[in-house]
Every structure is written in structure tokens, then in C-alpha cells.
C-alpha positions in Angstrom: 95.3 -46.7 -7.7 95.3 -50.4 -8.5 93.1 -50.3 -11.6 94.6 -53.0 -13.9 98.1 -52.3 -12.4 98.7 -55.9 -11.6 101.8 -58.1 -11.8 100.9 -59.5 -15.2 102.6 -57.9 -18.1 100.1 -59.2 -20.6 98.9 -56.4 -23.0 95.4 -55.1 -22.3 95.1 -57.3 -19.2 91.8 -56.8 -17.3 92.4 -59.1 -14.3 90.4 -58.0 -11.3 88.2 -55.6 -13.3 84.4 -55.7 -13.6 82.8 -55.0 -17.0 79.2 -54.5 -17.8 78.3 -55.4 -21.4 74.8 -54.6 -22.5 73.0 -56.7 -25.2 75.6 -59.4 -24.4 73.3 -62.5 -24.8 74.0 -62.6 -28.6 76.0 -61.2 -31.5 78.7 -58.5 -31.0 77.9 -58.2 -27.4 78.5 -61.9 -26.7 81.8 -61.6 -28.6 82.8 -58.6 -26.5 81.9 -60.4 -23.3 84.0 -63.4 -24.4 87.0 -61.2 -25.3 86.9 -59.2 -22.0 86.5 -62.4 -19.9 89.4 -64.0 -21.6 91.5 -61.0 -20.7 90.6 -61.5 -17.0 87.5 -59.4 -16.4 84.4 -60.5 -14.5 81.6 -59.7 -17.0 78.1 -58.7 -16.0 76.2 -59.9 -19.0 73.3 -57.5 -19.2 70.4 -58.3 -21.5 66.6 -58.1 -21.7 66.8 -61.9 -22.4 67.9 -63.2 -19.0 68.0 -66.8 -20.1 70.3 -65.9 -22.9 72.5 -63.8 -20.6 72.7 -66.7 -18.2 73.9 -69.0 -20.9 76.6 -66.6 -22.0 77.7 -65.9 -18.4 77.9 -69.6 -17.6 80.1 -70.2 -20.6 82.4 -67.3 -19.6 83.1 -68.6 -16.2 85.5 -66.4 -14.2 82.8 -65.4 -11.8 80.8 -63.7 -14.7 77.1 -63.3 -14.1 73.9 -62.3 -15.9 71.8 -59.3 -15.1 68.3 -58.7 -16.6 68.3 -55.1 -17.8 66.0 -53.1 -20.0 68.2 -50.2 -21.3 65.2 -48.1 -22.1 64.1 -48.0 -18.4 66.3 -45.8 -16.1 65.0 -47.7 -13.1 66.1 -51.1 -14.5 69.5 -49.6 -15.6 70.2 -48.1 -12.1 69.3 -51.5 -10.5 71.7 -53.3 -12.9 74.5 -51.0 -12.1 73.8 -51.4 -8.4 73.8 -55.2 -8.7 77.2 -55.2 -10.4 78.7 -53.1 -7.6 77.0 -55.2 -4.9 78.4 -58.4 -6.5 82.0 -57.2 -7.3 82.4 -53.9 -5.5 83.3 -52.0 -8.7 82.6 -51.2 -12.3 85.7 -50.5 -14.3 84.2 -51.0 -17.8 80.9 -50.3 -19.4 80.2 -51.4 -23.0 76.9 -50.0 -24.3 76.2 -52.5 -27.1 72.5 -53.2 -26.9 70.7 -52.0 -30.0 68.1 -52.7 -32.7 68.2 -52.2 -36.4 64.5 -51.4 -36.6 62.3 -51.9 -39.6 63.8 -51.2 -43.0 61.6 -48.6 -44.7 61.8 -45.1 -46.2 61.0 -42.3 -43.7 57.4 -41.8 -45.1 56.6 -45.4 -44.1 58.3 -45.3 -40.6 55.7 -45.1 -37.8 55.9 -43.1 -34.6 56.5 -46.4 -32.8 59.4 -47.3 -35.2 61.1 -44.0 -34.5 60.5 -44.0 -30.7 61.7 -47.6 -30.3 65.0 -46.9 -32.1 65.5 -43.7 -30.0 64.6 -45.6 -26.8 67.0 -48.6 -27.2 69.9 -47.1 -29.2 70.2 -43.7 -27.8 68.3 -43.4 -24.5 69.7 -46.7 -23.5 73.3 -45.4 -23.8 72.4 -42.2 -21.9 70.7 -44.3 -19.1 73.7 -46.6 -18.6 76.4 -43.8 -18.8 74.4 -41.7 -16.3 74.1 -44.7 -14.0 77.8 -45.7 -13.8 79.7 -42.4 -14.2 79.2 -41.2 -10.5 80.8 -44.5 -9.3 83.6 -44.3 -11.9 84.3 -40.7 -10.9 84.4 -41.6 -7.2 87.2 -44.1 -8.0 89.0 -42.0 -10.5 89.0 -44.7 -13.2 86.7 -46.0 -15.9 86.4 -47.0 -19.5 83.1 -46.6 -21.4 82.8 -47.9 -25.0 79.7 -47.2 -27.0 78.9 -49.3 -30.0 77.8 -46.9 -32.7 77.7 -47.7 -36.4 79.0 -46.5 -39.8 75.4 -45.6 -40.4 75.8 -42.9 -37.8 78.4 -41.3 -40.1 77.2 -42.0 -43.5 73.4 -42.5 -43.1 72.0 -45.7 -44.5 68.9 -45.2 -46.7 65.8 -46.9 -45.4 67.3 -46.8 -41.9 66.8 -43.1 -41.0 65.8 -43.8 -37.4 68.8 -46.2 -36.8 71.2 -43.9 -38.6 70.0 -40.9 -36.5 70.4 -42.7 -33.2 73.9 -43.9 -34.1 74.9 -40.4 -35.0 73.5 -39.4 -31.6 75.7 -42.0 -29.9 78.8 -40.6 -31.5 77.9 -37.1 -30.4 77.1 -38.3 -26.8 80.4 -40.1 -26.7 82.4 -37.0 -27.7 80.6 -34.8 -25.2 80.9 -37.3 -22.3 84.6 -37.9 -23.1 85.3 -34.2 -22.7 83.2 -34.0 -19.5 85.3 -36.8 -17.9 88.7 -36.1 -19.5 90.4 -35.1 -16.2 88.7 -37.9 -14.2 90.7 -40.9 -15.3 87.7 -42.0 -17.4 88.0 -42.6 -21.1 84.9 -42.6 -23.3 85.0 -43.8 -26.9 82.8 -45.3 -29.6 83.3 -48.0 -32.1 81.5 -47.7 -35.5 81.2 -51.1 -37.2 80.2 -51.6 -40.7 77.8 -54.5 -41.3 78.7 -57.4 -39.1 77.6 -61.1 -39.5 75.1 -61.4 -36.6 71.5 -62.3 -36.2 70.5 -58.6 -36.4 70.9 -59.2 -40.2 67.9 -61.4 -40.1 65.9 -58.1 -39.8 67.2 -56.9 -43.1 66.7 -57.9 -46.8 69.5 -59.5 -48.9 69.4 -56.3 -51.0 70.2 -54.2 -47.9 73.0 -56.4 -46.9 74.6 -56.4 -50.3 74.1 -52.6 -50.5 76.2 -52.4 -47.3 78.9 -54.9 -48.2 79.3 -53.3 -51.7 80.4 -50.1 -49.9 83.0 -51.9 -47.9 86.5 -51.9 -49.6 87.3 -55.3 -48.0 84.1 -56.5 -49.7 82.8 -58.6 -46.8 80.9 -58.3 -43.5 82.9 -58.0 -40.3 83.1 -60.7 -37.7 81.9 -60.0 -34.1 85.4 -60.9 -32.9 86.9 -58.2 -35.0 84.7 -55.6 -33.3 85.5 -57.1 -29.9 89.3 -56.6 -30.6 88.9 -52.9 -30.9 86.6 -52.7 -27.9 89.2 -54.6 -25.9 91.8 -51.9 -26.4 89.3 -49.1 -25.7 88.2 -50.9 -22.5 91.8 -51.4 -21.2 94.1 -49.3 -19.0 96.3 -48.9 -22.1 93.7 -46.6 -23.7 94.9 -43.9 -21.3 95.3 -41.0 -23.8 92.5 -41.9 -26.2 89.1 -40.4 -25.4 86.1 -38.8 -27.1 86.9 -40.7 -30.3 85.0 -42.9 -32.7 87.0 -45.8 -34.0 85.8 -47.4 -37.2 85.8 -51.1 -37.7 84.4 -51.0 -41.2 86.8 -52.7 -43.6 87.8 -49.3 -44.9 84.4 -47.9 -45.6 84.4 -44.5 -43.8 86.1 -41.6 -45.4 86.5 -39.7 -42.1 
């Protein structure tokens, strides 16, 4: 089949492919959208913030477009996937990046709403989008799914129990789905960033940020573009024998 098998010999070339990137109006998602578009992909910039998504899509050019999507709502997600197929005829790449940090507090101060909101966005959102695009990918015999997890999902950040639990869930979902699709030409992987310099840090205290950077051997936060570089490989045809894995982009923090 002709998935990415074009005349260009550029590494990780995505010409002619369609990528959905969730939460792509800002931060890591925006950097991922920029990287995939630069490699030739048409990017469906999916976000709850439609105006922000439209700004990003317009800047990408290349036929990229915005889709308003609430990852917590299966109906909204299904409609977003259908719109991408209607507009481009295909979905080659899904990057599940949409996420929230939630409120920083010990578990005894976390409310039902704090917990449920984290689960809904960070975990159910990934489930919803995977479920929506996988039948299409299976029918074409090709696909790449990249889920943005977190080092917190491996190590557990204190005062972020709901977030840490959801990101561990994303890693488990990734490994399970990768095995389900291993003979279908679809690779499913996760990326686990350590703390990255984005607006999500505005939700955290300086103490929390220094706690996180102190644990990074490189002694700094990551850049969104550094996460996007790892995602680009995992989203490309070159990632043909890598699946059900969690790649760290953590400046050396994780021990496994």
C-alpha cells in the first residue's frame, strides 16, 4: 500500500498523510502539529478551544484544519474522526496529547470532581479517540498512534495522584492496544515527558516545578520541540517494528 511510500527519500517523511493531534492549540500539542506538518502531513488540529485550533491550523498551512473536539465525549470524538476522514479521506496518525495537570493537592484534599476530571480528559479521552480511529486504520492496514503519557505515570508525583494514576493508565492502554493491533500494520506507542516548559506549568507552584526539575539529571525542563521529535519518529512509517512501547523524553530521569 502507498502509506508514506512516496518518491521522497527524506527520513520520516509524512507527505500525503493525515494526522489528528488532540490538544494541539497550545503547548506540546502545537509543537507536535508543527513538526508533523513540516514533514508533509495534513494536520487536523483538534482542541476544545476552536479559535486556538484555527490559529494553529492557519499557521501550519499545508491544508491543515481545525476541529472542535471534547475528548471526554465519545460523540464529539467520533464526529471529529469522521470529519478528518470526510476532509482528507484517511487518518494515518493519531496523537493523543490533550491532557490536564489538575489541582496540586494531597489525595485527602482531592475532590470527587478533581479525580473524575483527570480520568475523563487524560484517560477516557485517549480511549475514546483510539476506539474512534482504529476501525478505519484496520480497514486500511496502516496506522500510527502516539499517546502522550508522563514520567509521573511511572514514578508517581506527590500531590498529583489523579494525574499520575491516569498517566500510568495511558501507558497500560498503549501496551495493550499495541498488542491487539500488532499484526494489522498499526503501531501504538507512548511518550513519557518529564516536566516541559509549557503553559500547563502555570497550574503548578514553583516548589512543584523545582521538585520535578531537581529529579532530572539534565537539570532543566524539556522543550515542546524535544517531545515532538520523538513523536515524529513514532508517527512515521519508519517506526515499523516498534510498538507497545513507552519512550521517555525525560532528560534521563526514569530508571526503567
